[in-house]
C-alpha positions as CSV (number, residue, x, y, z in Angstrom):
1,X,-0.3,-0.2,0.1
2,X,1.0,3.4,-0.5
3,X,-1.2,5.9,1.5
4,X,1.1,9.1,0.9
5,X,1.6,9.9,-2.8
6,X,4.0,12.3,-2.4
7,X,5.2,15.0,0.3
8,X,5.4,18.7,-0.7
9,X,7.9,21.2,0.5
10,X,7.1,24.5,0.6
11,X,9.8,26.8,2.5
12,X,9.5,25.5,6.8
13,X,5.9,23.0,5.5
14,X,6.0,19.3,5.0
15,X,2.3,18.9,3.4
16,X,1.7,15.0,1.9
17,X,-0.3,14.2,-0.4
18,X,-2.6,11.0,-0.4
19,X,-2.7,8.7,-2.5
20,X,-7.0,8.3,-1.7
21,X,-7.7,12.0,-2.2
22,X,-5.1,12.2,-5.4
23,X,-7.0,9.2,-7.0
24,X,-10.4,10.8,-5.8
25,X,-9.3,14.1,-7.1
26,X,-8.6,12.2,-10.6
27,X,-11.5,10.1,-10.6
28,X,-13.8,13.5,-10.3
29,X,-11.7,14.7,-13.4
30,X,-12.6,11.0,-15.5
31,X,-16.1,11.0,-14.5
32,X,-16.4,14.7,-15.2
33,X,-15.1,14.3,-18.7
34,X,-16.1,11.5,-20.0
35,X,-20.1,13.2,-18.5
36,X,-19.2,16.4,-20.9
37,X,-18.2,14.3,-24.3
38,X,-21.2,12.1,-23.7
39,X,-23.5,15.6,-23.1
40,X,-21.8,17.3,-26.2
41,X,-22.7,14.0,-28.8
42,X,-26.1,14.4,-27.4
43,X,-26.2,18.2,-27.9
44,X,-26.9,19.2,-24.6
45,X,-26.4,22.6,-23.4
46,X,-22.6,22.0,-21.5
47,X,-23.1,25.0,-19.3
48,X,-25.8,23.6,-17.8
49,X,-24.2,20.4,-17.5
50,X,-21.1,21.7,-15.8
51,X,-23.4,23.0,-13.0
52,X,-25.2,19.9,-12.5
53,X,-21.5,18.1,-12.3
54,X,-20.8,20.3,-9.8
55,X,-24.0,20.1,-7.8
56,X,-23.8,16.5,-8.0
57,X,-20.4,16.0,-6.3
58,X,-21.0,18.6,-3.9
59,X,-23.9,16.3,-3.0
60,X,-22.2,13.5,-3.0
61,X,-19.3,14.8,-0.3
62,X,-22.2,15.8,1.6
63,X,-23.8,12.6,1.5
64,X,-20.7,10.7,2.0
65,X,-19.8,12.3,5.5
66,X,-22.8,12.3,6.6
67,X,-23.4,9.1,6.0
68,X,-19.6,8.3,7.4
69,X,-21.0,10.0,11.1
70,X,-24.3,8.0,11.5
71,X,-22.6,4.4,10.9
72,X,-19.9,5.5,13.3
73,X,-21.6,7.0,15.6
74,X,-23.8,3.8,15.2
75,X,-20.6,1.8,15.7
76,X,-18.6,3.8,18.3
77,X,-21.5,5.7,20.5
78,X,-19.2,8.7,20.5
79,X,-21.0,11.9,18.8
80,X,-17.2,13.5,18.9
81,X,-15.1,10.5,17.6
82,X,-18.0,10.4,14.8
83,X,-17.7,13.9,13.9
84,X,-14.2,14.5,14.1
85,X,-13.4,11.4,11.6
86,X,-13.2,12.1,7.8
87,X,-13.8,9.5,5.8
88,X,-16.9,8.7,3.5
89,X,-19.1,6.2,2.6
90,X,-19.6,5.3,-0.4
91,X,-23.6,5.1,-0.2
92,X,-24.0,8.2,1.7
93,X,-22.0,9.9,-1.5
94,X,-24.3,8.2,-3.7
95,X,-27.6,8.8,-2.0
96,X,-26.3,12.6,-1.5
97,X,-25.2,12.5,-5.4
98,X,-28.8,11.8,-6.4
99,X,-30.3,13.8,-4.8
100,X,-28.2,16.8,-5.3
101,X,-28.5,15.7,-9.1
102,X,-32.2,15.3,-9.8
103,X,-33.0,18.6,-7.7
104,X,-30.5,20.3,-10.2
105,X,-31.9,18.7,-12.9
106,X,-35.5,19.5,-12.4
107,X,-34.2,23.2,-11.6
108,X,-32.5,23.5,-14.9
109,X,-35.6,21.8,-16.7
110,X,-32.6,18.8,-18.4
111,X,-33.4,15.2,-18.9
112,X,-32.2,13.7,-15.7
113,X,-32.9,10.1,-16.4
114,X,-31.2,10.5,-20.1
115,X,-28.2,11.7,-19.0
116,X,-28.2,9.5,-16.5
117,X,-28.3,6.7,-18.5
118,X,-25.5,8.5,-20.6
119,X,-23.0,8.6,-17.7
120,X,-23.2,5.0,-16.8
121,X,-19.3,4.5,-18.3
122,X,-18.6,8.1,-16.1
123,X,-19.9,6.4,-13.3
124,X,-18.1,3.2,-13.3
125,X,-15.0,4.4,-14.6
126,X,-15.1,7.2,-11.2
127,X,-15.7,4.4,-9.0
128,X,-13.2,2.2,-10.4
129,X,-10.4,4.7,-9.8
130,X,-11.7,5.6,-6.4
131,X,-11.6,2.1,-5.3
132,X,-7.7,2.0,-6.2
133,X,-7.4,4.9,-4.0
134,X,-9.1,3.1,-1.0
135,X,-6.3,0.1,-1.9
136,X,-3.8,2.5,-2.7
137,X,-4.6,3.9,1.2
138,X,-4.9,0.5,3.0
139,X,-8.4,1.9,3.8
140,X,-11.6,-0.2,3.0
141,X,-10.0,-3.8,3.1
142,X,-10.2,-7.1,3.3
143,X,-10.6,-9.7,5.5
144,X,-7.6,-12.4,6.1
145,X,-6.9,-14.8,3.0
146,X,-4.1,-17.1,1.7
147,X,-5.0,-16.5,-2.1
148,X,-2.1,-16.5,-4.5
149,X,-3.5,-12.9,-5.1
150,X,-3.6,-12.2,-1.6
151,X,-2.0,-8.6,-1.0
152,X,-0.2,-7.6,2.2
153,X,0.2,-4.1,3.4
154,X,3.5,-3.2,5.5
155,X,3.1,0.9,5.7
156,X,2.1,1.9,9.1
157,X,-0.6,4.8,8.2
158,X,-2.0,1.8,6.4
159,X,-5.5,0.3,8.4
160,X,-5.1,-2.9,6.4
161,X,-1.4,-2.8,8.0
162,X,-2.5,-3.5,11.2
163,X,-2.4,-6.4,11.8
164,X,0.2,-6.7,8.6
165,X,-1.5,-9.7,7.1
166,X,-2.0,-11.2,3.8
167,X,-5.9,-9.6,2.9
168,X,-8.4,-10.2,-0.1
169,X,-7.7,-7.2,-2.5
170,X,-11.6,-6.2,-2.4
171,X,-11.2,-2.9,-4.0
172,X,-9.7,-4.4,-7.0
173,X,-12.5,-6.8,-6.9
174,X,-15.0,-3.9,-6.6
175,X,-13.3,-2.2,-9.1
176,X,-13.3,-4.6,-11.7
177,X,-16.8,-5.4,-11.5
178,X,-18.2,-2.2,-11.7
179,X,-16.4,-1.8,-15.0
180,X,-17.7,-5.3,-16.1
181,X,-21.1,-4.2,-15.1
182,X,-21.0,-0.7,-17.1
183,X,-19.8,-2.8,-20.1
184,X,-23.3,-5.1,-19.2
185,X,-25.2,-2.1,-18.9
186,X,-24.4,-0.2,-22.1
187,X,-25.1,-2.6,-24.7
188,X,-28.7,-1.7,-23.3
189,X,-30.9,0.4,-25.8
190,X,-31.3,4.4,-24.3
191,X,-35.0,4.7,-23.5
192,X,-36.1,1.8,-24.4
193,X,-38.4,0.5,-22.4
194,X,-38.0,4.2,-21.0
195,X,-35.2,6.5,-20.4
196,X,-32.9,5.9,-16.8
197,X,-33.5,2.1,-17.5
198,X,-29.4,2.1,-17.9
199,X,-29.2,3.4,-14.8
200,X,-31.6,2.0,-12.8
201,X,-29.8,-1.7,-14.4
202,X,-26.6,-0.7,-12.8
203,X,-27.7,0.1,-9.4
204,X,-29.1,-3.3,-8.7
205,X,-26.2,-4.6,-10.5
206,X,-23.8,-3.0,-8.5
207,X,-26.0,-3.9,-5.0
208,X,-25.7,-7.4,-6.1
209,X,-22.3,-7.8,-6.3
210,X,-21.6,-5.3,-3.4
211,X,-23.8,-7.3,-0.8
212,X,-21.4,-10.6,-1.6
213,X,-18.0,-8.7,-1.6
214,X,-18.8,-7.6,2.0
215,X,-18.7,-11.1,3.1
216,X,-14.9,-10.6,2.6
217,X,-14.2,-6.9,3.8
218,X,-12.1,-7.0,7.1
219,X,-12.7,-3.4,8.1
220,X,-14.0,-2.0,11.3
221,X,-15.4,1.4,9.7
222,X,-18.0,-0.6,7.2
223,X,-20.3,-1.4,10.5
224,X,-21.9,-4.6,11.4
225,X,-25.5,-3.9,12.6
226,X,-27.8,-6.6,14.6
227,X,-24.6,-8.6,14.5
228,X,-25.4,-10.3,10.7
229,X,-25.8,-7.6,8.2
230,X,-22.7,-4.7,7.3
231,X,-24.2,-1.4,7.2
232,X,-23.7,-1.4,3.1
233,X,-24.9,-4.8,3.0
234,X,-28.4,-3.1,4.1
235,X,-28.0,-0.4,1.8
236,X,-27.5,-2.5,-1.0
237,X,-30.8,-4.7,0.3
238,X,-32.7,-1.3,0.6
239,X,-31.4,0.7,-2.8
240,X,-32.0,-2.8,-4.7
241,X,-35.5,-3.4,-3.5
242,X,-36.3,0.3,-4.7
243,X,-34.9,-0.1,-7.7
244,X,-36.8,-3.3,-9.0
245,X,-40.0,-0.8,-7.7
246,X,-38.6,1.5,-10.4
247,X,-38.2,-0.3,-12.8
248,X,-41.1,-2.0,-13.0
249,X,-43.6,0.8,-12.3
250,X,-41.9,2.6,-14.9
251,X,-41.6,0.4,-17.1
252,X,-45.6,-0.4,-16.5
253,X,-46.3,3.2,-17.4
254,X,-43.4,3.1,-20.6
255,X,-45.9,0.3,-22.4
256,X,-49.1,1.7,-21.5
257,X,-48.0,5.2,-23.0
258,X,-47.1,3.4,-26.5
259,X,-50.6,1.4,-26.1
260,X,-52.6,4.2,-25.8
261,X,-50.1,5.8,-28.7
262,X,-50.7,3.0,-31.0
263,X,-54.1,2.8,-30.5
264,X,-55.5,5.2,-32.9
265,X,-53.5,3.7,-35.5
266,X,-54.8,0.3,-34.9
267,X,-58.3,1.9,-35.0
268,X,-58.0,3.5,-38.3
269,X,-56.3,0.4,-39.9
């Protein structure tokens, strides 16, 4: 693991630059660039897309931090410790980003679900790069493993180095899975049967993958509720159910709308 990418020396001050923060910045840059390129191909207003991206990123940061505070509060019972923590929880970032995205798209009268479909590759690449940051930082680490591909962290700054045992590289597992899911979802047609289908499919498949990955996670900060399931597993189940309900609702509405639209033609024939 490589928690500190490099150290800046400015006059007499040393400022370490963390690998996780650097990769997170790269993830936002790559993801944002891919969204902009997709929007350009669709001839959308790029100025408004920049505003949408900035709002979504802000919402993701706020949601990720708030969810981290809640998880830490449940895990430790210490409010001060929870507030002082600097972590982020993916599902909190995901929900915060979605809320900010939906609000901003509505305010700017942008086709939110269509943009969400176009953004699936960007989301996957940003997510994968962010998980590589987790790997380098030694956080979100796996449980002990004797697999030939298991990794051992030895840098004392890496949480996964305590103790320094061979572990499942869960960050790599997740990075590869989200890219594979994006490839599968990208084969789905846009707007058929409804706008947003790609994004909903991505959410469902990711939730299934994340639920299974949690069984080989080993970090305490993932949070375990009721001594059975982790916080992320409970969130995976909840989001998967919501996504499937929305899929059923929107697909039915789309079929009904097409049936109504086709009926005059069928009658005139």
